[in-house]
PyMOL CGO cylinders between C-alpha atoms (Angstrom):
from pymol import cmd
from pymol.cgo import CYLINDER

trace = [
    CYLINDER, 91.74, 82.58, 104.84, 88.15, 83.18, 103.80, 0.3, 1, 1, 1, 1, 1, 1,
    CYLINDER, 88.15, 83.18, 103.80, 86.37, 85.79, 105.91, 0.3, 1, 1, 1, 1, 1, 1,
    CYLINDER, 86.37, 85.79, 105.91, 82.71, 86.63, 106.06, 0.3, 1, 1, 1, 1, 1, 1,
    CYLINDER, 82.71, 86.63, 106.06, 81.83, 90.33, 106.02, 0.3, 1, 1, 1, 1, 1, 1,
    CYLINDER, 81.83, 90.33, 106.02, 81.65, 90.66, 109.81, 0.3, 1, 1, 1, 1, 1, 1,
    CYLINDER, 81.65, 90.66, 109.81, 85.02, 88.92, 110.27, 0.3, 1, 1, 1, 1, 1, 1,
    CYLINDER, 85.02, 88.92, 110.27, 86.54, 91.05, 107.52, 0.3, 1, 1, 1, 1, 1, 1,
    CYLINDER, 86.54, 91.05, 107.52, 85.41, 94.26, 109.24, 0.3, 1, 1, 1, 1, 1, 1,
    CYLINDER, 85.41, 94.26, 109.24, 86.79, 93.06, 112.57, 0.3, 1, 1, 1, 1, 1, 1,
    CYLINDER, 86.79, 93.06, 112.57, 90.18, 92.34, 110.96, 0.3, 1, 1, 1, 1, 1, 1,
    CYLINDER, 90.18, 92.34, 110.96, 90.21, 95.70, 109.16, 0.3, 1, 1, 1, 1, 1, 1,
    CYLINDER, 90.21, 95.70, 109.16, 89.49, 97.51, 112.43, 0.3, 1, 1, 1, 1, 1, 1,
    CYLINDER, 89.49, 97.51, 112.43, 92.14, 95.54, 114.32, 0.3, 1, 1, 1, 1, 1, 1,
    CYLINDER, 92.14, 95.54, 114.32, 94.79, 96.29, 111.69, 0.3, 1, 1, 1, 1, 1, 1,
    CYLINDER, 94.79, 96.29, 111.69, 93.86, 99.97, 111.66, 0.3, 1, 1, 1, 1, 1, 1,
    CYLINDER, 93.86, 99.97, 111.66, 93.94, 100.15, 115.47, 0.3, 1, 1, 1, 1, 1, 1,
    CYLINDER, 93.94, 100.15, 115.47, 97.39, 98.53, 115.36, 0.3, 1, 1, 1, 1, 1, 1,
    CYLINDER, 97.39, 98.53, 115.36, 98.54, 101.16, 112.84, 0.3, 1, 1, 1, 1, 1, 1,
    CYLINDER, 98.54, 101.16, 112.84, 97.38, 103.95, 115.15, 0.3, 1, 1, 1, 1, 1, 1,
    CYLINDER, 97.38, 103.95, 115.15, 99.01, 102.26, 118.14, 0.3, 1, 1, 1, 1, 1, 1,
    CYLINDER, 99.01, 102.26, 118.14, 102.33, 101.93, 116.29, 0.3, 1, 1, 1, 1, 1, 1,
    CYLINDER, 102.33, 101.93, 116.29, 102.24, 105.64, 115.46, 0.3, 1, 1, 1, 1, 1, 1,
    CYLINDER, 102.24, 105.64, 115.46, 101.68, 106.49, 119.14, 0.3, 1, 1, 1, 1, 1, 1,
    CYLINDER, 101.68, 106.49, 119.14, 104.55, 104.18, 120.08, 0.3, 1, 1, 1, 1, 1, 1,
    CYLINDER, 104.55, 104.18, 120.08, 106.79, 105.98, 117.56, 0.3, 1, 1, 1, 1, 1, 1,
    CYLINDER, 106.79, 105.98, 117.56, 105.87, 109.32, 119.10, 0.3, 1, 1, 1, 1, 1, 1,
    CYLINDER, 105.87, 109.32, 119.10, 106.59, 108.04, 122.60, 0.3, 1, 1, 1, 1, 1, 1,
    CYLINDER, 106.59, 108.04, 122.60, 109.92, 106.56, 121.61, 0.3, 1, 1, 1, 1, 1, 1,
    CYLINDER, 109.92, 106.56, 121.61, 110.88, 109.81, 119.85, 0.3, 1, 1, 1, 1, 1, 1,
    CYLINDER, 110.88, 109.81, 119.85, 110.34, 111.67, 123.11, 0.3, 1, 1, 1, 1, 1, 1,
    CYLINDER, 110.34, 111.67, 123.11, 112.92, 109.33, 124.68, 0.3, 1, 1, 1, 1, 1, 1,
    CYLINDER, 112.92, 109.33, 124.68, 115.37, 109.61, 121.74, 0.3, 1, 1, 1, 1, 1, 1,
    CYLINDER, 115.37, 109.61, 121.74, 115.00, 105.93, 120.77, 0.3, 1, 1, 1, 1, 1, 1,
    CYLINDER, 115.00, 105.93, 120.77, 115.26, 106.64, 117.06, 0.3, 1, 1, 1, 1, 1, 1,
    CYLINDER, 115.26, 106.64, 117.06, 115.97, 103.06, 116.00, 0.3, 1, 1, 1, 1, 1, 1,
    CYLINDER, 115.97, 103.06, 116.00, 112.67, 102.07, 117.61, 0.3, 1, 1, 1, 1, 1, 1,
    CYLINDER, 112.67, 102.07, 117.61, 110.94, 105.06, 116.00, 0.3, 1, 1, 1, 1, 1, 1,
    CYLINDER, 110.94, 105.06, 116.00, 111.73, 103.85, 112.49, 0.3, 1, 1, 1, 1, 1, 1,
    CYLINDER, 111.73, 103.85, 112.49, 110.47, 100.38, 113.38, 0.3, 1, 1, 1, 1, 1, 1,
    CYLINDER, 110.47, 100.38, 113.38, 107.19, 101.72, 114.75, 0.3, 1, 1, 1, 1, 1, 1,
    CYLINDER, 107.19, 101.72, 114.75, 106.64, 104.15, 111.84, 0.3, 1, 1, 1, 1, 1, 1,
    CYLINDER, 106.64, 104.15, 111.84, 107.19, 101.35, 109.36, 0.3, 1, 1, 1, 1, 1, 1,
    CYLINDER, 107.19, 101.35, 109.36, 104.75, 99.09, 111.18, 0.3, 1, 1, 1, 1, 1, 1,
    CYLINDER, 104.75, 99.09, 111.18, 102.20, 101.89, 111.39, 0.3, 1, 1, 1, 1, 1, 1,
    CYLINDER, 102.20, 101.89, 111.39, 102.20, 102.09, 107.59, 0.3, 1, 1, 1, 1, 1, 1,
    CYLINDER, 102.20, 102.09, 107.59, 102.37, 98.30, 107.18, 0.3, 1, 1, 1, 1, 1, 1,
    CYLINDER, 102.37, 98.30, 107.18, 99.32, 97.73, 109.38, 0.3, 1, 1, 1, 1, 1, 1,
    CYLINDER, 99.32, 97.73, 109.38, 97.41, 100.56, 107.70, 0.3, 1, 1, 1, 1, 1, 1,
    CYLINDER, 97.41, 100.56, 107.70, 98.07, 99.00, 104.29, 0.3, 1, 1, 1, 1, 1, 1,
    CYLINDER, 98.07, 99.00, 104.29, 97.11, 95.60, 105.67, 0.3, 1, 1, 1, 1, 1, 1,
    CYLINDER, 97.11, 95.60, 105.67, 93.76, 97.06, 106.78, 0.3, 1, 1, 1, 1, 1, 1,
    CYLINDER, 93.76, 97.06, 106.78, 93.13, 98.34, 103.24, 0.3, 1, 1, 1, 1, 1, 1,
    CYLINDER, 93.13, 98.34, 103.24, 94.09, 95.06, 101.62, 0.3, 1, 1, 1, 1, 1, 1,
    CYLINDER, 94.09, 95.06, 101.62, 91.83, 93.07, 103.93, 0.3, 1, 1, 1, 1, 1, 1,
    CYLINDER, 91.83, 93.07, 103.93, 88.96, 95.51, 103.37, 0.3, 1, 1, 1, 1, 1, 1,
    CYLINDER, 88.96, 95.51, 103.37, 89.22, 95.04, 99.64, 0.3, 1, 1, 1, 1, 1, 1,
    CYLINDER, 89.22, 95.04, 99.64, 89.60, 91.25, 99.83, 0.3, 1, 1, 1, 1, 1, 1,
    CYLINDER, 89.60, 91.25, 99.83, 93.27, 90.97, 98.92, 0.3, 1, 1, 1, 1, 1, 1,
    CYLINDER, 93.27, 90.97, 98.92, 95.20, 88.15, 100.55, 0.3, 1, 1, 1, 1, 1, 1,
    CYLINDER, 95.20, 88.15, 100.55, 98.89, 88.78, 101.30, 0.3, 1, 1, 1, 1, 1, 1,
    CYLINDER, 98.89, 88.78, 101.30, 101.24, 86.93, 103.62, 0.3, 1, 1, 1, 1, 1, 1,
    CYLINDER, 101.24, 86.93, 103.62, 104.57, 88.77, 103.34, 0.3, 1, 1, 1, 1, 1, 1,
    CYLINDER, 104.57, 88.77, 103.34, 105.89, 92.26, 103.89, 0.3, 1, 1, 1, 1, 1, 1,
    CYLINDER, 105.89, 92.26, 103.89, 107.13, 92.45, 100.30, 0.3, 1, 1, 1, 1, 1, 1,
    CYLINDER, 107.13, 92.45, 100.30, 103.77, 91.18, 99.04, 0.3, 1, 1, 1, 1, 1, 1,
    CYLINDER, 103.77, 91.18, 99.04, 101.97, 93.85, 101.02, 0.3, 1, 1, 1, 1, 1, 1,
    CYLINDER, 101.97, 93.85, 101.02, 104.18, 96.54, 99.48, 0.3, 1, 1, 1, 1, 1, 1,
    CYLINDER, 104.18, 96.54, 99.48, 103.68, 95.17, 95.96, 0.3, 1, 1, 1, 1, 1, 1,
    CYLINDER, 103.68, 95.17, 95.96, 99.91, 94.92, 96.37, 0.3, 1, 1, 1, 1, 1, 1,
    CYLINDER, 99.91, 94.92, 96.37, 99.78, 98.46, 97.75, 0.3, 1, 1, 1, 1, 1, 1,
    CYLINDER, 99.78, 98.46, 97.75, 101.53, 99.74, 94.66, 0.3, 1, 1, 1, 1, 1, 1,
    CYLINDER, 101.53, 99.74, 94.66, 99.36, 97.71, 92.33, 0.3, 1, 1, 1, 1, 1, 1,
    CYLINDER, 99.36, 97.71, 92.33, 95.96, 98.41, 93.87, 0.3, 1, 1, 1, 1, 1, 1,
    CYLINDER, 95.96, 98.41, 93.87, 96.33, 101.85, 95.44, 0.3, 1, 1, 1, 1, 1, 1,
    CYLINDER, 96.33, 101.85, 95.44, 99.20, 103.75, 93.80, 0.3, 1, 1, 1, 1, 1, 1,
    CYLINDER, 99.20, 103.75, 93.80, 98.87, 102.68, 90.16, 0.3, 1, 1, 1, 1, 1, 1,
    CYLINDER, 98.87, 102.68, 90.16, 95.12, 103.32, 90.38, 0.3, 1, 1, 1, 1, 1, 1,
    CYLINDER, 95.12, 103.32, 90.38, 95.66, 106.85, 91.73, 0.3, 1, 1, 1, 1, 1, 1,
    CYLINDER, 95.66, 106.85, 91.73, 94.10, 106.28, 95.14, 0.3, 1, 1, 1, 1, 1, 1,
    CYLINDER, 94.10, 106.28, 95.14, 97.45, 107.16, 96.72, 0.3, 1, 1, 1, 1, 1, 1,
    CYLINDER, 97.45, 107.16, 96.72, 100.16, 109.33, 95.17, 0.3, 1, 1, 1, 1, 1, 1,
    CYLINDER, 100.16, 109.33, 95.17, 103.55, 107.90, 94.22, 0.3, 1, 1, 1, 1, 1, 1,
    CYLINDER, 103.55, 107.90, 94.22, 105.00, 109.68, 97.26, 0.3, 1, 1, 1, 1, 1, 1,
    CYLINDER, 105.00, 109.68, 97.26, 103.05, 107.32, 99.52, 0.3, 1, 1, 1, 1, 1, 1,
    CYLINDER, 103.05, 107.32, 99.52, 104.77, 104.34, 97.95, 0.3, 1, 1, 1, 1, 1, 1,
    CYLINDER, 104.77, 104.34, 97.95, 108.14, 106.07, 98.28, 0.3, 1, 1, 1, 1, 1, 1,
    CYLINDER, 108.14, 106.07, 98.28, 107.45, 106.70, 101.96, 0.3, 1, 1, 1, 1, 1, 1,
    CYLINDER, 107.45, 106.70, 101.96, 106.52, 103.05, 102.51, 0.3, 1, 1, 1, 1, 1, 1,
    CYLINDER, 106.52, 103.05, 102.51, 109.65, 101.83, 100.69, 0.3, 1, 1, 1, 1, 1, 1,
    CYLINDER, 109.65, 101.83, 100.69, 111.89, 104.29, 102.58, 0.3, 1, 1, 1, 1, 1, 1,
    CYLINDER, 111.89, 104.29, 102.58, 110.51, 103.20, 105.94, 0.3, 1, 1, 1, 1, 1, 1,
    CYLINDER, 110.51, 103.20, 105.94, 110.84, 99.53, 105.05, 0.3, 1, 1, 1, 1, 1, 1,
    CYLINDER, 110.84, 99.53, 105.05, 114.47, 99.98, 104.02, 0.3, 1, 1, 1, 1, 1, 1,
    CYLINDER, 114.47, 99.98, 104.02, 115.32, 102.02, 107.10, 0.3, 1, 1, 1, 1, 1, 1,
    CYLINDER, 115.32, 102.02, 107.10, 113.54, 99.57, 109.39, 0.3, 1, 1, 1, 1, 1, 1,
    CYLINDER, 113.54, 99.57, 109.39, 115.42, 96.60, 107.91, 0.3, 1, 1, 1, 1, 1, 1,
    CYLINDER, 115.42, 96.60, 107.91, 118.77, 98.38, 108.24, 0.3, 1, 1, 1, 1, 1, 1,
    CYLINDER, 118.77, 98.38, 108.24, 117.98, 99.45, 111.79, 0.3, 1, 1, 1, 1, 1, 1,
    CYLINDER, 117.98, 99.45, 111.79, 116.75, 96.02, 112.88, 0.3, 1, 1, 1, 1, 1, 1,
    CYLINDER, 116.75, 96.02, 112.88, 119.45, 93.92, 111.23, 0.3, 1, 1, 1, 1, 1, 1,
    CYLINDER, 119.45, 93.92, 111.23, 122.57, 96.09, 110.93, 0.3, 1, 1, 1, 1, 1, 1,
    CYLINDER, 122.57, 96.09, 110.93, 124.26, 96.83, 114.25, 0.3, 1, 1, 1, 1, 1, 1,
    CYLINDER, 124.26, 96.83, 114.25, 126.20, 99.79, 112.81, 0.3, 1, 1, 1, 1, 1, 1,
    CYLINDER, 126.20, 99.79, 112.81, 123.19, 101.59, 111.30, 0.3, 1, 1, 1, 1, 1, 1,
    CYLINDER, 123.19, 101.59, 111.30, 121.47, 104.20, 113.43, 0.3, 1, 1, 1, 1, 1, 1,
    CYLINDER, 121.47, 104.20, 113.43, 118.67, 106.59, 112.56, 0.3, 1, 1, 1, 1, 1, 1,
    CYLINDER, 118.67, 106.59, 112.56, 118.79, 110.18, 113.74, 0.3, 1, 1, 1, 1, 1, 1,
    CYLINDER, 118.79, 110.18, 113.74, 116.20, 112.74, 114.82, 0.3, 1, 1, 1, 1, 1, 1,
    CYLINDER, 116.20, 112.74, 114.82, 116.98, 114.76, 111.68, 0.3, 1, 1, 1, 1, 1, 1,
    CYLINDER, 116.98, 114.76, 111.68, 116.07, 111.75, 109.51, 0.3, 1, 1, 1, 1, 1, 1,
    CYLINDER, 116.07, 111.75, 109.51, 113.03, 110.65, 111.46, 0.3, 1, 1, 1, 1, 1, 1,
    CYLINDER, 113.03, 110.65, 111.46, 111.20, 113.78, 112.58, 0.3, 1, 1, 1, 1, 1, 1,
    CYLINDER, 111.20, 113.78, 112.58, 110.20, 114.83, 109.03, 0.3, 1, 1, 1, 1, 1, 1,
    CYLINDER, 110.20, 114.83, 109.03, 108.57, 111.41, 108.53, 0.3, 1, 1, 1, 1, 1, 1,
    CYLINDER, 108.57, 111.41, 108.53, 105.97, 111.76, 111.27, 0.3, 1, 1, 1, 1, 1, 1,
    CYLINDER, 105.97, 111.76, 111.27, 103.59, 114.06, 109.40, 0.3, 1, 1, 1, 1, 1, 1,
    CYLINDER, 103.59, 114.06, 109.40, 103.55, 112.02, 106.17, 0.3, 1, 1, 1, 1, 1, 1,
    CYLINDER, 103.55, 112.02, 106.17, 102.87, 108.87, 108.22, 0.3, 1, 1, 1, 1, 1, 1,
    CYLINDER, 102.87, 108.87, 108.22, 100.05, 110.64, 110.10, 0.3, 1, 1, 1, 1, 1, 1,
    CYLINDER, 100.05, 110.64, 110.10, 98.54, 111.73, 106.77, 0.3, 1, 1, 1, 1, 1, 1,
    CYLINDER, 98.54, 111.73, 106.77, 98.93, 108.22, 105.36, 0.3, 1, 1, 1, 1, 1, 1,
    CYLINDER, 98.93, 108.22, 105.36, 97.12, 106.64, 108.31, 0.3, 1, 1, 1, 1, 1, 1,
    CYLINDER, 97.12, 106.64, 108.31, 94.42, 109.31, 108.22, 0.3, 1, 1, 1, 1, 1, 1,
    CYLINDER, 94.42, 109.31, 108.22, 93.77, 108.64, 104.54, 0.3, 1, 1, 1, 1, 1, 1,
    CYLINDER, 93.77, 108.64, 104.54, 93.56, 104.91, 105.20, 0.3, 1, 1, 1, 1, 1, 1,
    CYLINDER, 93.56, 104.91, 105.20, 91.08, 105.64, 108.00, 0.3, 1, 1, 1, 1, 1, 1,
    CYLINDER, 91.08, 105.64, 108.00, 88.89, 107.53, 105.55, 0.3, 1, 1, 1, 1, 1, 1,
    CYLINDER, 88.89, 107.53, 105.55, 89.10, 104.78, 102.93, 0.3, 1, 1, 1, 1, 1, 1,
    CYLINDER, 89.10, 104.78, 102.93, 88.20, 101.96, 105.30, 0.3, 1, 1, 1, 1, 1, 1,
    CYLINDER, 88.20, 101.96, 105.30, 85.11, 103.84, 106.45, 0.3, 1, 1, 1, 1, 1, 1,
    CYLINDER, 85.11, 103.84, 106.45, 83.76, 104.07, 102.89, 0.3, 1, 1, 1, 1, 1, 1,
]
cmd.load_cgo(trace, "trace")
């Protein structure tokens, strides 16, 4: 889809707002001990943040895997994000898929709580980059 600059900015802002909303949803679900939902929301927080970046920079992606690949290519390999950011994204994607599609896989508070701060930092960095 071809976007003019105004439309592009609207889409970037909507994706970023969705990322922030997903993070808040993760925090709320953590307070209720819904850890399988937490992993889903943390993953989508990162996914929507990356989507905002890709749209801002004019990259067109239509799949979750494509979004991950493009993030690595355009933001990790270029040094904009450290390798740890890619590892976080991959870890969340794997955990989210297991949690969503495997009825015997459950995430725990011990696994999930340490992921909140890196996700917050990730989203904050995206926020700074999309304002440039």
